[in-house]
N, C-alpha and C positions, 0 to 999 in steps of 0.2 A: 503493498500499499505505499503511498506517496506519502514525502517528510513535509511540515505545514511549519515555518518558519517564522515568530512574529521581533519586531523589535519596534519598542516605545518607550521614549522618556528615560535610555542608559538599559530598559529591563532588557532584556534577552533571552529568549525563552525559545528552546527548538524542541517539537514533541515530532516522534515517530509511530506510527502507529503500527502493530503489534501485525495486525491481517492476522492471515492464516498459519502465522507458524506454529507448530507443534509447540505444546508444553513439553519442556524437558523433564521440570518438577511436579509433582502434584500432592496437595496434601488433603486429606479430610478430615473438616472439623464437626464433629457428632456433640450437639447440645442440649439442654432439655426439649424433650419434646421433637427432638430431629427426628433422619433416619441416615442411612449410610449412604452419602450419594454418589460412592462408586465410582470416582474416578482415578483412587490410587486403592492395591492390595496392600503395601503396606503402611504407608504413612499415615497413620488414624490417630488422632488428636482429638480431646476434650476439652480443648479450648482456642480459640485464633492467637491468642499471645505465643502459646505452646509453638502454632505452626510456624509462627512469624520467626519464632527463635530458632527454628530447625532451616528456615531457609533461609535465614542470615547467612549459618553458617553452613548450608551447602558447598562442594568445590565447583557447582557449573555455572556455568554465568549464561545459561540461558530463561527463558521465561519461563515463571514459576506461578502456582494458579494454587489459591487454597478457597475453599467449595467451602462453603458452611451449609448446616442445615440446623434447624432451630433456634431456640432462644438463648443467647448466650449473655449468662451476666458477668461480665470482666470490666477493666479497663485496658487499652490497647496500647502499647509506646511502639513505635517505628523507629530508629535513630540508625541513621549513620548507611540506611539500604541504598546502595548505591553499586549493583551488583554488575547491572549491564546495563546497555539503551531499553532492554528487553525488562525489565522490573518485574514488580513483583502487583499479582489482582489479587483481592478479598470479593470473592462472586456467591451471594447468594442464590439457591437454589430453589426458585417459586415453584408455587405449581401453576401457576398461572403467568406467562409469560406477562412480564412486566409490571405485574405486580406485585409488591416486593411480601413475603410474612417470612424471611428469616430475620435473626435481630441482634444486635450488640446493644446491650443496657447498662451503664456506668455501676460500677459496683459501688452503693453507698456507706462500707465501711473500708473504704481505703483509709489508707494516711496519709495527713499533711505529709506534702515535701516533694512528691511525686510532682508526674507532666499535669500541666493542668487542665486536659481535653480528655474524654472520653475514649477517642479515636485521636492519639497524638502522634503526629508525625516530623519527624526532623532531622533537617540535613538529608534528606532521601529524597530519588528522583523517579517518576515515572510509577507512583503509585494510584492502581488503579481500585477502584470500591464500583461494587455493583450491584444492582439488587438486592440493599440492601435496609431494612429500618434501625438506625441510631438512635438512642434514647438516652437523652441526657441524666445529669443525677447533677447532686448539690454537692455543695465547695468539699473538696479540694480540686474537682474535677470539672469547675464552671462552665468550661464548653464542652460541647458534645464532640464540636471534629476542631483540632487543631492543626496547621498547617505551619511548620514555621522552616525556613530557607528551606525548602519543599517545593516540587511539582510535580503535580498529578491530576486524576480524574473521578467525575462524582456522578452516576449516572444510576437512571431509573432505580431512586433510593427518598428516604427519607427519614428529614433529620426532626428533631425535635424533642420538646421540653430541657433543656440546656440553665439549668441555674441563669447565666450569661448568654454569650451567646452562640448561634447552632451551630454557624462556622464559620472559623477565624483564619483569617490568612497572613501572614505577616512576614517582616522582615524578611523581603525576598525573593517570597514564596507567588506559586500562580497555583490556581484551580481550575478546572474545565466542570463545569457543573449544567448536565443535561436531564431532561425529562424527570428532577426531584423535584418534591415538595419540602419546603427550608416553617415549620408551622409553630405556633406556641413555646418558644423560647423566651426568657426572661427579659434581655436586650435585643439585641440585634438580631435580623434572621440571619443575616450574611454581614459580613465585617471586613471590610480588607485595609492593609495599615502598615506603613514603612517598604515603600518601595514593592510593592506586590501589587498581584496583577489575577481578576478573577473574569472568566467569559461561562455567560447564561443563555442558555437556549432552553425555551420548551417549559419552563419550570414556575413556580406558582412558590412566591415569597407572602406566609401570612398570619398573620394573628400572634404575632411576636409582636412585646412590650415596647420596644425600642422604634427604631428606622428598620422598615424591609430590608435594606440594602445598604450599609454605612460604606464610604468610602474616602482615608482622611489617609497623612502625611507622605504626599509623592505616588497615590496611587491610582492605579488603572482600572475601571471594570466595562465591561464591552457585553451590551447586547447584542448579538451579530445578527446581521441581517438575512446569511444564508444557511443552508445545509453543507455539512461538509461535502456530502457526495451527492445531494439531488437542490441543486440552487432553487427548484421549483415553489419548493418543500415552504410552507407558511409558517414563521418565527413565533413566537407568542411567548412573551413572558407577562404572568399575571402578578401584582404587585399589591398587594391591599388587605384593609382589616389590621393595619399597623397600627401600633399608638404611638408614634410620633408620626415622620416622614415618609412617605414609600420612598425615597430616591435623597439620600442627603449625600453631599459630598463637597469637600472643604479642605482646606488644610493644600492647595496646589497641587492638588488631585485633577482626574480629568475619568469625563464616562461618557461613552458613546450608545447610541443603539439604534437601529432600524429593523422594524416590525412589528406586526398589533399589537402590540403590548398595549395591557390594560393596567392603569395605574387608578386605586381606585379608594373609596371609602379607609383612607387612613388620614389618624386622629389630627394631625398638623398638613402640612402640607404634600401635595402630590411627589413634587419636584421640589428639593431644594439645595441651590448651588451657591457656595459661598467664598470666594475667593478662589475658584478653581474655573476648567473648562467643563461643560457639559453642554448637551444635546440630543435631542429626538427624532425621530423622520419613523413616519409611518411604510408599511410597505410598497400596498399602492393605494387607488382609488378607492376601493371596495374593501380593503385591509388599512385602516388609515390606526394610527399609534392614537390612543384613547386617553383624557387623564381628566380626571369624573367626580364628583359628588362627594369630596375630599372636606374635611373639616377645617381648613383654612386656606389659602391659596392654592391654584390648580403647581404654578411653577413659578417660583421665585430665583433670582438671580440675584445675586447684592455683593457687593465689593470689587474687584479688581478683578472682573469674574467675563470670560470669553463663552462661546456657543450660539447657539438659539435652539430653535425648533424649525427642524426640516419639512421636506415632501406629507403631506396628508396628517395631520397632527389635529387631532381636537382638543379642545381643554374648555368644558361648560360646567356649570351649575355648582363650581367650588364653594369655599364659604359656607360649608354646611353646619360648622358650631363658632360663630362669629362670638366675641370675646362681651361680658355685659358686666360693666358696662361698655360701650363701643367706647375706643380711645379716639383723643383728637386728631383731626383728616378722616375720621369713618367717614361717609366708605369706600374712599380713597385706597385704604389696606384692604379693601373687600374686594379684592384686583381677580380676574382670573390668570393672569403673566402679569407678574414685575419684575422691572429693574430696575434698582436700586443703588444708590452711591457707588459712582462712578464702574457702575457694570455697563458693556458693551454688549451686542447681540442682533443677532441676524433671525430674521421673522421668513417664511416661503412658505406660501402655500398650509397659512394656519388656518384654524379657524376656532373663536371664542366666542362664547356664548351662556346667553344664561345666567351670568354672573349676579349679584344682589346688590354689589357696587359696579365700580370701572372693569372694561373689558379688557382694555391692555392700559397700564400705567407705568409713564416713564419719568423717575424724579431722582433729584441728586445729584447732578453732572456725568450722569447717564445717555445713551444714546444708542438709539434702535433704527434698524431701518427694513423693511421690509416689502414683500412681491405678493400681488395674490390673496391678500387678505382678505377674508372673512367674520368680520366684528359686527355681530347684531345681536338684538334682542339684550342689552342688559341695562339693568336698572339704575343704574350711572351714565357718565359719560363714554362713548367709544372706545375712544383714545383721551386719556388724561398728561400732561406733558408738562410738571412745572419743577421749579425751583434748579436753575441755568439746565434745562435738560432739553434733548432734541431728537427729531423723525425723520428721516426722508424716506420719504414713498416712491419706491423704483416702478416703471412700467413691467405690466408681463412679461415673461420672458419668450421668446421668439424659438427657440433650439432649445434641448431636441426635440421638442412640442411643443407648440403656444399656450403661453398661459391666461388666465383670466385677469379680466381687472381686480383689482378691490374693490369691496363691496362693505363699505362702514354706514350704517342704517339703520334706523328704528330702535333705537338707544334711548334712555329715558332722558340720558342730557344731551348734551354736543358731542356730534360724530367725533370731531379731535378739539382738544380743546387745550392750548395753553393758558396755565393757572398764571404767570405771571410773567412780568418785560423781557427777562432775562431767559425764556425760552422759545424755542422756536419750531418750525418745518421747513421742511424742503421736498421737492421732487416730485412726481407726477399727481395731482389731487385727484383725478377723475371718478368718480365711481364713490365717491362720497358725500354721500345726501346730508341734508342741513345743511347749517353753516359751519365753518370753520372759524374756530373765533382764537386765531392765531395771528404773530404779526407775518 
């Protein structure tokens, strides 16, 4: 199979698919309620940790497969496992393909001082976990899955119930997460920290007490828009019902995603970008990315920020839980898309509608430019610009296919409102109904 190479912000990750390589070493793990997977006649164990230690001590550098059946209660640590580019796979054996029923549950009796994750991976390469349910536990193992200075894959799995993060990827690590549900964790669903990266495909991050996806300290999150082997497959991550933000990016990090992603019903913002780069784009006109019915703003950019909303993005009906009493400046704070405090963004073929305040709010020395926008049916101004901010309206694109004119209409306030003498607009104002209250 083909190798894939990523390089981003100084982070170099080489990933090699194993493909149809034969497994040189097979290890069967039979835990409570399990049955013999039957992949090995001699290497049979009653815990995953025993099998990991056996693989680490094996003389071969060929692929290692640990097949798990049943419910294992233990904490698993993988240290320095760099046997070969073929790595090690922990494989559940579900009765129904794609529906994991084998599990790893943290041992609550573990003593303090050990690794901080139920599944802890350190200084190891190409560690793959497939078809497993990983249940978190309380301190001293507060993370369910923790990658440190390591690289790996997680697919068709469920990660849940951690005291802190469901998945923590840190210290120059990378993790590819596919077809996985991360839910009901005590802080963030997935947290990426300290020069690390995650790639998330067709997964669900829900019901976590903190952010669904948290990206910090010069890290990267990518929600790719095509499948490795079948580019026509629609990619769709759902990030919903988390206690804080759906996605939070800060500390000079970056986030990008193309696909029919759904970000909704999070307690605070749908997407929050602070002093970082971040953007979303839909996959097609019929498969847009949607940010809707979050407790606070839909998309919020603040600080030395870049990025924007690309083709086929819909932001609507956010600000479901406005603060009471409303702060000074409301309903300006009840915006669908907010660009604040020196941020600069680009909006293309983006729809903002149904907000209880302003559709697009640009303030405090910030700048936005946009084309082919639809900003309608918001209770306040369609676009409000104030505190030495500005916006340029660009004409529709002509290539590779013609775009549509901007439509700002049927809002409760002005279509475009420059609220002070230091704010401005420029460019093509065709398609903006009602008056434009700007210099």
